[in-house]
N, C-alpha and C positions, 0 to 999 in steps of 0.2 A: 604450262601452255602446250598444247599439241601442235607441233609444226607440221603443216600440210604441204603437199607437193605444190610446186609452181603450176599455175593454171593459165593456159593460153586460150584466147577467144577473140572474136572480132571486136575491134575497138568501138566503143559506144559513141565516140566523138569524131573519129575519122575512119569510116567504114572500110577504106582501102588498106588500113593498117591492122596488124595483129597486136593485141594487148597481152602483156605477160604480168601476172599479179602474184604476189606472195600472200598466201592465206594462213591465218592462225585461227584456231577454234577458241572462242572466248569461253572460259570455264563458267559454269553456272554457279549460283550461290553456294550450293552444297559442296562443290569440288574446288573452289578457289583457294581455300586455306592450304590444301595439299601442295600448291604451287610455290609456297614460301617455306624456306628452311627454318626461320625463326619468326614467330609472331607474338607480340604481347597479347595477353589474354583479354585485355579490355578493348581490343579492336575487333569490331564485328566483321562478319563475312561480307556484308554490304560495303563497308569501308574498304576492305581489301580489294573487292572487285572494282570499285571506283578508282582506287589507287592504280591498279593494273591497267585499267582502260585508259586512264589519263596518260600514263607513260607511253602506251602504244600510240595514242592520238598525237602526242607531242613528237613522236618519231615518224609521223606521216601516215598512219593507218586510219582507215575508215571502217565504221560498222555497217554490215549488211546482214540483217537477220541475226544469227548467232555467230557470225564470222567477222573477223577483222582482216582487211585486205589493204595492200599497198601496191600500186603499179610500179613495176621494176623493168619496164621495157628497155631492151638493150640498145635499140637504135632510135629511140625517141624520148625526149625529156620535156615535152610541152606541158604535161599535167604537173602542176606544182601545188602542194598543199598550201593553203592560205589561212591566216588567222588575223582578226582585227584586234588592234591594241585598244582595248575598251576604255581605259582611263584617259587616253589621249585623244579619243575620238570626238570630233565635232561635226555635226551634220552640215552638209553643203546647203546652198540656197535652194536648190531643187528638192533636196531631202526635207528641208524645213517646210516646203510647200506640201509635200506628201503628208507630213505630220498634221498640218492644218486641215487638209482635205478629210483626214480620217479621225478628226477629234471626236466624232460621234460613234466611233467603234469602241466597244467594251471588250476587254481582254481578260480571260480567266485561265489561270494555270490549272491543269488537271493531273493529279498524281494517282488517282484511283484507276487502276488498270482495268477494272470492270467497265469503265466508261471510255476506254480508248477506241473501241469499235462498237458504235451504236447505230441504230437505224438511220439517224440523221447524218452521221458521218459517212456511212456507207453510201447514202444517196448523194452526198456532196462529192465523194470520191468518184462515183460513177459519172457524174456530170463533168468533173474535171478531166476524166480519162478521155473524153471526146477530143481534147486538144492533141492527143497522141494516137488515137485510134480512129478508124474509118466509121465505126459505129460504137454505141455505148456498150461497155462490157457488162456481163451479167452480175447479179448480186453475189453469186458464189465466187466469181473471179475477183470482185472488189474486196471481198472478205479475205481471200487468199493473199492478195497483194498487201492489204493493211496488216495482216498477221506478219508478213515478211518484214515490213518496215519497222514494226514494233518488236521483232524478235520473239514472237509468240508461236507456239506450235498449234494451238487451238484457241477458241473463244474462252474456254474455261481455264487455260493455263496462264502462268505468270510470264512476264517478260524475262528473257534470258539475262538482260542487263538491268540491274536494279535501279539505275539512274535515269531510265527512260521516262519521259513525261510528255504531255500535250500542252500546247497553248491554243486556246479556243478564242476565235475572233468573231464577235457577234455585232450585227447591226440591228438594234432593237432586240427582238427575240429570234432573229434569223441567223443561223450559223453560216458565215460567209467564207471562213478559212480556218485551217487548222495546221499547226506545225508540230512535227515530231522532233524532239530534241533530247540529247543525252547530257545529263549533268556530269560535271567533272570537278576535280580539285581546283583547277585554275580557271574555270569558266563553264562554257557550254559548247557542245558540238551540234550543229544543225544537221539533222538527218534527212528530213523530207518535209515538203510544204505543198498542200493542195488547197484549192480555193474555188469559189463560185465563178463561173465563166460568163455570167450575164453581162451585157454591155455596160450597164450602170456600175457594176462592181469592178469590171476590168479597168475602168477609168481611174480607179482609186490607187492603182499600183500597190496592191496588198503585199506582194512579195517584198518590195522595198520597205513598206511600212512595218511588216513583221520583224524584219531584221533590225530596223531602227528601234522598235519597241523593246525587243529582247536585249539589244545592246544597252538601252537605258536602264533596264532592270538589273543588268550585270554591273553597271556603274554604281547603282544604289547600294549594292552589297559588296562593293570594292573588289569584284572579280577582275581577272587580268585579261582573258582572251575570249573571243567569239570565233569558233572554228567553223569555216564555211566550206570545208571539203577541198575539192580541186578547183584551181584557177587555170584557165587557158587563155593567154593573151590573144585577142583578135577573134575568139570563137563567139558566135552570136548568142549562145546560151550560157556562157561561162565568164565572159569578159566583164560583165556588170559588177562582179565582186570587187573589182579594183576601185569602185566608186566609194567604198567605205574606207576612209583614210584616218589615220595611218594604218597600214597593213604590213604583215611580214610574210615572206615566202620561205619554204624549206628548200635549201639548195642541195646539190648532189652529194655533199658531205654530211647531210642530215643536220645542218645548222640553220637556225632561223635567222633571217636577215631582212632588213628593210626592203620592201618591194618597190619603193618609189625612188625616182632619180635623186641622187645626192647633190 
């Protein structure tokens, strides 16, 4: 692993604060074997990369393009890595309602990297971007950002991380949402989620539904955890993650512990 310098920038959650992050460059498939001193010959490069990525995610790192980062702000510890204990998870009453509302949604996993960025997904992403921008971004900008979330250098290149995949959410033949997730040895890390912002779709709470659906799939294969990135108590865009119980938070000693009151 190439250890990169600490990077400081304006905090994306609290603009008045400065964020400090530790960055690591995730080795691509062809370079990952060199990071291990001894490797059994029957283990593939893809398995090695997933092993490495899992260890870093368990230590609180997130993937952004081909980088792994972890916030290490010296004067703030509000961002806490969160993961859902999949095998103990039970949906709440309101979450069961979301599942019922969306029983007509069909979900398809997509591992074909050539289908990660399609005209339909570009159009959906541009529409979703209106939630965060004053006007719709260009098609070129949408492609640039989708390449970033998938860790791809171009439309013709492979993902930097071999475990990246899409979950496609369809209402009839209409793509209404897509999640970018990274497979790991002990579960899945949620990277990004974008969706249709039409009023009839917004009523469906597809963000909650996608998490519930993906957790259910993990339960079926007896995986352990669903990693949701950072949790910030009381933050309007981050606090919802604590609705998926039971969950664990990574403490200052890099130990996972129950995030719920004992």
